[in-house]
Kinemage of the C-alpha trace (Angstrom):
@kinemage 1
@onewidth
@group {chain A} dominant
@subgroup {mainchain}
@vectorlist {calphas} color= white
{ca met a 1} P 17.663 -13.072 52.592
{ca leu a 2} L 17.845 -16.241 53.438
{ca thr a 3} L 19.106 -17.772 57.055
{ca gln a 4} L 22.000 -19.891 57.683
{ca ala a 5} L 19.705 -23.121 57.936
{ca gln a 6} L 18.314 -22.283 54.784
{ca glu a 7} L 21.608 -21.785 52.731
{ca ile a 8} L 22.216 -25.172 54.367
{ca ile a 9} L 19.274 -26.801 53.171
{ca ile a 10} L 18.713 -25.027 49.780
{ca ala a 11} L 22.639 -26.469 49.255
{ca asp a 12} L 21.879 -30.096 50.224
{ca thr a 13} L 18.294 -30.177 48.152
{ca ala a 14} L 19.502 -28.533 44.804
{ca pro a 15} L 20.927 -31.413 42.892
{ca val a 16} L 17.781 -33.540 44.308
{ca val a 17} L 15.493 -29.806 42.558
{ca ala a 18} L 17.564 -29.554 39.730
{ca glu a 19} L 17.527 -33.633 38.857
{ca his a 20} L 13.517 -33.162 38.633
{ca leu a 21} L 13.360 -29.534 37.426
{ca asn a 22} L 12.025 -30.619 33.855
{ca ala a 23} L 9.479 -32.350 35.294
{ca ile a 24} L 8.665 -29.683 37.955
{ca thr a 25} L 8.308 -27.086 35.449
{ca ala a 26} L 6.340 -29.070 33.295
{ca his a 27} L 3.461 -30.082 36.245
{ca phe a 28} L 4.196 -26.056 37.159
{ca tyr a 29} L 2.746 -24.161 34.023
{ca pro a 30} L -0.844 -26.806 33.637
{ca leu a 31} L -1.303 -25.975 37.628
{ca met a 32} L -0.844 -22.407 37.576
{ca phe a 33} L -3.409 -21.899 34.230
{ca glu a 34} L -5.923 -24.511 36.587
{ca arg a 35} L -5.676 -22.313 39.304
{ca tyr a 36} L -5.330 -18.736 37.835
{ca pro a 37} L -6.754 -18.851 34.277
{ca glu a 38} L -6.459 -15.228 33.444
{ca val a 39} L -2.291 -15.409 33.257
{ca lys a 40} L -2.556 -17.978 30.384
{ca pro a 41} L -2.755 -15.172 28.043
{ca leu a 42} L 0.560 -13.943 28.699
{ca phe a 43} L 1.897 -17.350 27.257
{ca asn a 44} L 2.148 -18.885 23.936
{ca gln a 45} L 0.549 -22.172 24.032
{ca ala a 46} L 2.837 -23.501 21.357
{ca his a 47} L 5.793 -23.047 23.450
{ca gln a 48} L 3.957 -24.740 26.246
{ca ala a 49} L 3.141 -27.740 23.751
{ca asp a 50} L 6.439 -28.431 22.621
{ca gly a 51} L 7.963 -28.097 26.576
{ca gly a 52} L 10.229 -24.741 25.275
{ca gln a 53} L 8.726 -22.683 28.165
{ca pro a 54} L 8.718 -25.483 31.017
{ca arg a 55} L 12.277 -25.421 30.046
{ca ala a 56} L 13.578 -22.257 29.789
{ca leu a 57} L 12.136 -21.740 33.284
{ca ala a 58} L 13.506 -24.772 34.298
{ca gly a 59} L 17.297 -23.271 33.224
{ca ser a 60} L 16.828 -19.919 34.723
{ca val a 61} L 16.022 -21.352 38.277
{ca leu a 62} L 18.780 -23.233 37.799
{ca ala a 63} L 20.974 -20.662 36.750
{ca tyr a 64} L 19.904 -18.464 39.319
{ca val a 65} L 20.968 -20.997 42.106
{ca gln a 66} L 24.038 -21.343 40.913
{ca leu a 67} L 24.938 -17.858 40.710
{ca arg a 68} L 22.927 -15.697 43.645
{ca gln a 69} L 26.013 -15.780 45.514
{ca asp a 70} L 27.586 -13.517 42.551
{ca pro a 71} L 24.337 -10.616 42.481
{ca ala a 72} L 26.277 -8.745 39.220
{ca arg a 73} L 26.555 -12.399 37.265
{ca ala a 74} L 23.049 -13.146 38.462
{ca arg a 75} L 22.102 -9.744 37.227
{ca his a 76} L 23.138 -10.311 33.829
{ca val a 77} L 22.131 -14.106 33.605
{ca leu a 78} L 18.229 -12.341 34.208
{ca glu a 79} L 18.846 -9.645 31.942
{ca ser a 80} L 16.700 -12.137 29.197
{ca val a 81} L 14.177 -12.728 31.763
{ca val a 82} L 13.660 -9.092 32.594
{ca asn a 83} L 13.498 -8.394 29.049
{ca lys a 84} L 10.470 -10.741 27.952
{ca his a 85} L 8.725 -9.888 31.027
{ca val a 86} L 8.913 -5.603 30.701
{ca ser a 87} L 7.172 -6.524 27.035
{ca leu a 88} L 4.918 -8.374 28.900
{ca asn a 89} L 4.074 -5.600 31.661
{ca ile a 90} L 4.679 -8.031 34.178
{ca gln a 91} L 3.961 -6.453 37.789
{ca pro a 92} L 4.604 -7.511 41.183
{ca asp a 93} L 1.449 -8.977 42.460
{ca gln a 94} L 1.647 -11.471 39.668
{ca tyr a 95} L 4.591 -12.866 41.859
{ca pro a 96} L 2.849 -14.352 44.122
{ca ile a 97} L 0.688 -16.390 41.884
{ca val a 98} L 3.838 -18.165 39.986
{ca gly a 99} L 5.086 -18.848 44.098
{ca glu a 100} L 2.205 -20.589 45.042
{ca cys a 101} L 1.981 -22.619 42.237
{ca leu a 102} L 6.174 -23.089 42.071
{ca met a 103} L 5.864 -24.531 45.271
{ca ala a 104} L 2.806 -26.712 44.795
{ca ala a 105} L 4.381 -28.364 41.937
{ca ile a 106} L 7.594 -29.090 43.542
{ca gly a 107} L 5.454 -30.500 46.541
{ca asp a 108} L 3.656 -32.985 43.822
{ca val a 109} L 6.596 -34.112 42.237
{ca leu a 110} L 9.361 -34.668 44.876
{ca gly a 111} L 6.168 -35.391 47.687
{ca asp a 112} L 7.468 -36.410 50.985
{ca ala a 113} L 11.040 -35.070 50.147
{ca val a 114} L 10.022 -31.634 50.545
{ca thr a 115} L 9.314 -31.268 54.203
{ca pro a 116} L 8.196 -27.934 56.034
{ca glu a 117} L 11.563 -27.315 56.213
{ca val a 118} L 12.565 -27.864 53.110
{ca ala a 119} L 9.472 -25.628 52.100
{ca asp a 120} L 10.618 -22.589 53.460
{ca ala a 121} L 13.930 -22.831 52.506
{ca trp a 122} L 12.872 -22.769 48.320
{ca gly a 123} L 10.095 -20.782 49.330
{ca ala a 124} L 12.468 -17.994 50.581
{ca leu a 125} L 14.916 -18.747 47.674
{ca tyr a 126} L 11.660 -18.191 44.837
{ca gln a 127} L 11.004 -15.007 47.393
{ca glu a 128} L 14.776 -13.423 46.513
{ca leu a 129} L 14.288 -14.295 42.731
{ca ala a 130} L 11.025 -12.516 42.802
{ca asp a 131} L 12.486 -8.958 44.178
{ca leu a 132} L 15.202 -9.330 42.345
{ca leu a 133} L 13.260 -9.670 39.205
{ca ile a 134} L 10.562 -6.794 40.631
{ca glu a 135} L 13.520 -4.469 41.208
{ca leu a 136} L 14.968 -4.735 38.229
{ca glu a 137} L 11.678 -4.455 36.118
{ca gly a 138} L 10.480 -1.659 38.099
{ca gln a 139} L 13.746 0.169 37.225
{ca arg a 140} L 13.027 -0.366 33.230
{ca tyr a 141} L 9.466 0.679 33.516
{ca arg a 142} L 10.408 3.381 35.107
{ca ala a 143} L 13.222 4.313 32.995
{ca phe a 144} L 11.440 4.025 29.546
{ca ala a 145} L 8.128 5.983 31.388
{ca ala a 146} L 10.287 9.074 31.546
{ca ala a 147} L 11.975 9.325 28.789
{ca pro a 148} L 10.721 11.823 25.674
{ca gly a 149} L 7.799 9.422 23.953
{ca gly a 150} L 8.003 6.696 26.269
{ca trp a 151} L 4.911 5.456 28.296
{ca arg a 152} L 3.924 3.097 31.337
{ca gly a 153} L 1.753 0.034 30.140
{ca glu a 154} L 0.039 -0.652 27.450
{ca arg a 155} L -0.463 2.167 24.806
{ca arg a 156} L -3.103 1.998 21.848
{ca phe a 157} L -1.139 1.954 17.889
{ca arg a 158} L -2.984 2.174 15.036
{ca ile a 159} L -1.891 0.321 11.206
{ca ala a 160} L -0.375 3.098 9.079
{ca arg a 161} L 1.099 0.856 6.675
{ca thr a 162} L 1.350 -2.355 5.849
{ca arg a 163} L 3.813 -4.240 3.408
{ca gln a 164} L 4.142 -7.505 1.563
{ca glu a 165} L 8.366 -8.416 2.129
{ca ser a 166} L 8.327 -11.966 0.759
{ca ala a 167} L 5.869 -14.544 0.330
{ca val a 168} L 5.460 -15.109 3.603
{ca ile a 169} L 6.533 -12.008 5.705
{ca arg a 170} L 4.588 -8.662 5.857
{ca ser a 171} L 5.689 -5.580 7.489
{ca phe a 172} L 2.965 -3.435 9.847
{ca val a 173} L 4.425 0.417 10.340
{ca leu a 174} L 2.234 1.507 13.360
{ca glu a 175} L 1.907 4.399 14.829
{ca pro a 176} L 0.515 5.625 18.000
{ca glu a 177} L -3.462 6.594 17.984
{ca asp a 178} L -3.335 9.476 20.443
{ca gly a 179} L -0.464 11.351 17.572
{ca gln a 180} L 2.339 12.162 20.056
{ca pro a 181} L 6.076 10.777 19.826
{ca val a 182} L 7.132 7.304 20.215
{ca ala a 183} L 10.469 6.548 22.287
{ca asp a 184} L 13.554 5.318 20.698
{ca phe a 185} L 14.665 1.889 21.063
{ca gln a 186} L 17.846 0.174 21.008
{ca pro a 187} L 18.233 -1.152 17.297
{ca gly a 188} L 18.304 -5.222 17.773
{ca gln a 189} L 15.390 -4.789 20.113
{ca phe a 190} L 11.762 -6.148 20.287
{ca ile a 191} L 8.480 -5.259 21.535
{ca gly a 192} L 5.397 -6.842 23.459
{ca val a 193} L 1.943 -6.827 21.461
{ca arg a 194} L -1.249 -7.039 23.021
{ca leu a 195} L -4.459 -7.777 20.895
{ca met a 196} L -7.698 -9.435 21.076
{ca ile a 197} L -8.464 -12.257 18.969
{ca asp a 198} L -12.136 -13.868 19.568
{ca gly a 199} L -12.439 -11.934 22.751
{ca thr a 200} L -9.426 -12.921 24.649
{ca pro a 201} L -6.509 -10.635 25.125
{ca val a 202} L -3.210 -12.148 23.660
{ca tyr a 203} L 0.730 -11.643 23.776
{ca arg a 204} L 3.141 -11.737 21.461
{ca his a 205} L 6.834 -10.009 21.271
{ca tyr a 206} L 8.547 -9.196 17.621
{ca ser a 207} L 11.725 -7.587 16.261
{ca leu a 208} L 11.944 -3.941 15.699
{ca ser a 209} L 12.381 -3.850 11.803
{ca ala a 210} L 13.348 -0.710 11.158
{ca ser a 211} L 15.868 2.175 12.432
{ca pro a 212} L 14.182 4.485 15.500
{ca asn a 213} L 12.694 7.370 13.904
{ca gly a 214} L 10.209 9.389 16.880
{ca arg a 215} L 6.738 8.713 14.824
{ca ser a 216} L 6.396 5.097 14.280
{ca tyr a 217} L 7.332 1.689 14.941
{ca arg a 218} L 7.653 -1.755 12.378
{ca ile a 219} L 7.749 -5.311 12.865
{ca ser a 220} L 7.773 -7.351 9.960
{ca ile a 221} L 5.812 -10.703 11.222
{ca lys a 222} L 6.077 -14.883 9.385
{ca arg a 223} L 3.179 -16.030 8.745
{ca glu a 224} L 3.280 -19.451 10.370
{ca ala a 225} L 0.685 -22.306 9.531
{ca arg a 226} L 0.025 -23.132 13.228
{ca gly a 227} L 0.648 -19.716 14.568
{ca gln a 228} L -2.747 -18.175 15.984
{ca val a 229} L -1.315 -14.469 15.939
{ca ser a 230} L 0.688 -14.689 13.273
{ca arg a 231} L -2.141 -15.804 10.695
{ca his a 232} L -4.498 -13.243 12.401
{ca phe a 233} L -2.069 -10.535 11.587
{ca his a 234} L -1.614 -11.652 7.630
{ca asp a 235} L -5.385 -12.576 7.371
{ca asn a 236} L -7.514 -10.216 9.934
{ca leu a 237} L -5.614 -6.894 10.436
{ca asp a 238} L -4.963 -4.201 8.112
{ca val a 239} L -4.417 0.017 7.745
{ca gly a 240} L -6.750 1.675 10.271
{ca asp a 241} L -6.850 -1.421 12.865
{ca val a 242} L -5.613 -0.601 16.425
{ca ile a 243} L -3.426 -2.917 18.241
{ca glu a 244} L -1.340 -2.055 21.845
{ca leu a 245} L 1.858 -1.862 22.423
{ca leu a 246} L 4.201 -2.516 25.482
{ca pro a 247} L 8.048 -1.119 25.957
{ca pro a 248} L 10.717 -1.965 24.101
{ca ala a 249} L 13.374 -4.888 25.646
{ca gly a 250} L 15.731 -6.727 24.390
{ca asp a 251} L 19.784 -6.935 24.767
{ca leu a 252} L 21.237 -8.131 21.179
{ca thr a 253} L 22.796 -4.880 21.098
{ca leu a 254} L 25.912 -3.134 19.682
{ca pro a 255} L 27.863 -2.205 22.154
{ca glu a 256} L 28.204 1.392 22.919
{ca glu a 257} L 31.749 2.161 22.109
{ca gly a 258} L 34.461 0.247 19.393
{ca gln a 259} L 35.093 -0.019 15.864
{ca asp a 260} L 34.977 -3.701 15.600
{ca pro a 261} L 33.730 -5.286 12.510
{ca ile a 262} L 30.089 -6.253 12.773
{ca met a 263} L 29.072 -9.799 11.298
{ca leu a 264} L 25.336 -9.947 10.941
{ca leu a 265} L 23.606 -13.801 10.320
{ca ser a 266} L 20.163 -14.530 10.111
{ca gly a 267} L 18.272 -17.480 8.649
{ca gly a 268} L 14.150 -16.685 7.499
{ca val a 269} L 12.914 -14.042 9.931
{ca gly a 270} L 15.760 -14.129 12.224
{ca gln a 271} L 16.774 -11.081 9.754
{ca thr a 272} L 14.198 -8.663 11.106
{ca pro a 273} L 16.443 -7.486 14.219
{ca met a 274} L 19.431 -7.450 11.840
{ca leu a 275} L 18.189 -4.498 9.776
{ca ser a 276} L 17.818 -2.025 12.455
{ca leu a 277} L 21.225 -3.043 13.584
{ca leu a 278} L 22.794 -2.500 10.737
{ca arg a 279} L 21.790 0.611 9.781
{ca gln a 280} L 23.681 1.299 13.269
{ca ala a 281} L 26.693 -0.197 12.141
{ca leu a 282} L 26.700 1.635 9.085
{ca gln a 283} L 26.462 5.216 10.580
{ca gln a 284} L 29.272 4.207 12.974
{ca gly a 285} L 31.508 3.775 10.504
{ca arg a 286} L 31.804 -0.027 11.228
{ca arg a 287} L 32.810 -2.873 8.184
{ca val a 288} L 29.642 -5.073 7.860
{ca thr a 289} L 29.559 -8.339 6.116
{ca tyr a 290} L 25.493 -9.473 6.625
{ca leu a 291} L 24.480 -12.821 5.548
{ca his a 292} L 21.132 -14.243 5.019
{ca ala a 293} L 19.797 -17.338 4.499
{ca ala a 294} L 16.609 -17.984 2.861
{ca arg a 295} L 14.108 -20.889 2.268
{ca asp a 296} L 14.437 -19.670 -1.787
{ca gln a 297} L 14.110 -16.660 -3.910
{ca ala a 298} L 10.077 -16.049 -3.111
{ca gln a 299} L 10.711 -16.209 0.960
{ca his a 300} L 13.577 -14.064 0.694
{ca ala a 301} L 13.037 -10.723 2.164
{ca phe a 302} L 14.005 -7.198 2.388
{ca gly a 303} L 15.937 -7.800 -0.601
{ca asp a 304} L 15.371 -3.634 -2.014
{ca glu a 305} L 16.384 -2.425 2.004
{ca leu a 306} L 20.012 -4.374 1.176
{ca gln a 307} L 20.841 -3.353 -2.055
{ca ala a 308} L 20.057 0.237 -0.827
{ca cys a 309} L 22.384 0.158 2.220
{ca arg a 310} L 24.954 -1.556 -0.561
{ca arg a 311} L 24.581 1.662 -2.663
{ca asp a 312} L 24.582 3.958 0.461
{ca tyr a 313} L 27.691 2.233 2.043
{ca pro a 314} L 29.746 0.783 -0.747
{ca gln a 315} L 33.128 0.322 0.858
{ca gln a 316} L 31.511 -0.841 3.883
{ca leu a 317} L 29.187 -3.671 3.340
{ca glu a 318} L 29.182 -6.961 2.167
{ca val a 319} L 25.788 -8.873 1.639
{ca val a 320} L 25.772 -12.369 1.237
{ca thr a 321} L 22.362 -14.370 0.381
{ca leu a 322} L 22.268 -17.953 0.851
{ca tyr a 323} L 19.705 -20.363 -0.447
{ca glu a 324} L 18.664 -23.565 1.271
{ca gln a 325} L 16.439 -24.934 -1.987
{ca ala a 326} L 18.244 -24.822 -5.332
{ca asp a 327} L 15.205 -24.350 -7.597
{ca glu a 328} L 15.716 -20.787 -8.518
{ca tyr a 329} L 18.754 -19.037 -7.862
{ca pro a 330} L 20.107 -15.777 -8.901
{ca ala a 331} L 23.266 -15.932 -10.472
{ca lys a 332} L 26.458 -16.152 -8.385
{ca ala a 333} L 23.785 -17.112 -5.129
{ca pro a 334} L 25.486 -19.734 -2.966
{ca ser a 335} L 23.159 -22.612 -2.442
{ca gly a 336} L 22.906 -25.191 0.829
{ca arg a 337} L 23.403 -24.075 4.101
{ca val a 338} L 25.496 -22.238 6.119
{ca thr a 339} L 28.964 -23.902 6.240
{ca arg a 340} L 32.073 -23.645 8.155
{ca ala a 341} L 34.120 -22.817 5.254
{ca leu a 342} L 31.431 -20.336 4.196
{ca leu a 343} L 32.059 -18.475 7.156
{ca ala a 344} L 35.371 -18.569 6.924
{ca glu a 345} L 35.297 -16.844 3.663
{ca his a 346} L 33.830 -14.003 4.582
{ca leu a 347} L 34.177 -13.510 8.698
{ca pro a 348} L 35.545 -9.960 8.515
{ca ser a 349} L 39.393 -9.943 9.695
{ca gly a 350} L 40.165 -7.615 13.001
{ca asn a 351} L 37.971 -9.513 15.602
{ca pro a 352} L 34.953 -9.382 14.946
{ca arg a 353} L 31.284 -9.131 16.809
{ca cys a 354} L 28.859 -11.880 15.538
{ca tyr a 355} L 25.236 -11.471 15.785
{ca phe a 356} L 22.954 -14.549 14.559
{ca val a 357} L 19.004 -15.221 14.931
{ca gly a 358} L 17.149 -17.958 12.995
{ca pro a 359} L 15.687 -21.484 13.635
{ca gln a 360} L 17.307 -23.227 16.482
{ca gly a 361} L 19.405 -25.427 14.028
{ca phe a 362} L 20.568 -22.544 12.210
{ca met a 363} L 21.825 -21.348 15.340
{ca val a 364} L 23.195 -24.144 17.076
{ca ala a 365} L 25.379 -24.846 13.397
{ca val a 366} L 26.501 -21.188 13.706
{ca asn a 367} L 27.457 -21.046 17.108
{ca gln a 368} L 29.898 -23.861 16.674
{ca his a 369} L 30.926 -22.616 13.347
{ca leu a 370} L 32.103 -18.978 14.766
{ca ala a 371} L 33.374 -21.170 17.935
{ca ala a 372} L 35.367 -23.453 15.749
{ca leu a 373} L 36.678 -20.346 14.116
{ca gly a 374} L 38.456 -18.476 16.592
{ca val a 375} L 35.292 -15.997 17.440
{ca pro a 376} L 35.161 -15.957 21.032
{ca glu a 377} L 32.209 -16.304 23.117
{ca ser a 378} L 31.989 -12.542 24.425
{ca his a 379} L 31.487 -12.059 20.544
{ca arg a 380} L 29.204 -14.252 19.716
{ca his a 381} L 25.606 -12.593 20.263
{ca phe a 382} L 22.275 -13.920 19.773
{ca glu a 383} L 18.857 -14.270 20.236
{ca his a 384} L 15.465 -16.743 20.613
{ca phe a 385} L 12.528 -15.837 19.397
{ca gly a 386} L 11.284 -18.194 21.549
{ca pro a 387} L 11.924 -19.396 25.150
{ca ala a 388} L 15.972 -20.012 25.283
{ca arg a 389} L 17.393 -22.898 24.799
{ca ala a 390} L 21.194 -24.033 24.834
{ca leu a 391} L 23.132 -23.845 21.783
{ca glu a 392} L 25.504 -26.686 22.756
{ca ala a 393} L 23.425 -29.578 21.222
{ca ala a 394} L 20.802 -29.401 18.778
């Protein structure tokens, strides 16, 4: 717990730290990778290069400083951090590394303004945040390990089947190497993946794209031209190869109660978490509008699964497919991008809950359109495949 003097210092210096927080976090990561190269594989270097990860860290620190006097809200805001940490198997002994390098970065950026008293206060604040994250993550690790089919740390899975879903998306069905059951997950969640590429461990998160079945998991991966791991999956991995999985995580999930209609909106590979959410919502008896925007027909995945859902639930499900490029369109398929008018036409009546995932521009536009159409913030749910970014502006 911070002393009263430290609380005063934090209050007095928070505006200065906030003003320079992006510079601090941008300096922090190279410093940490230089001092502790063993942690570098935990981070997607593409998100380092484009600044996404430093911005996300700055946002999390700033949010905690603003909300720490309200523990319930602070815990809620930190859920996205906990989810990513759980799917990376982050452990308590890694937090001192972050603390040391973060404080060094603050000192390097702010210089003489960081007196010993200021350093002590911010060090205490970091430790408070670290202790809270360690507590929340420990609860999740223990609960998952105790669940039927659960485990702790990494577990080896073998690729049992693959399927090319579109020109750019391929699915991988993963079964445990030990032949034992696998734990269920909440539809909409993602899972951590650890694999070796050229002798170096790398970690990624991928949405679980099929409903829980107790036997296997399915992930569906878009081949990114510059994606080290996605290219490795597409070009080098096949049936029989082994990768390691970490516990499922994520809070893009349906509420446990209620019969509100559901609208699922996705752009590109953002469709992957929607498939299990769709099945769950239909099985709950909810009305569902499923709107997917693809670049073109060749990149449109999972069309057969959606057709099967329409056959199974003809009275509950509406499917809308939108193609951005106008070369080849099936009959009656709308073209262009998601507009407010299109959403207004298909938005279910009756206080719908809207879930959306896709490229940043897609998510910004959808969020703005839904807000303008009267969908409250509490009913707009989204998830970033990479580091979190604000949706208020592109």
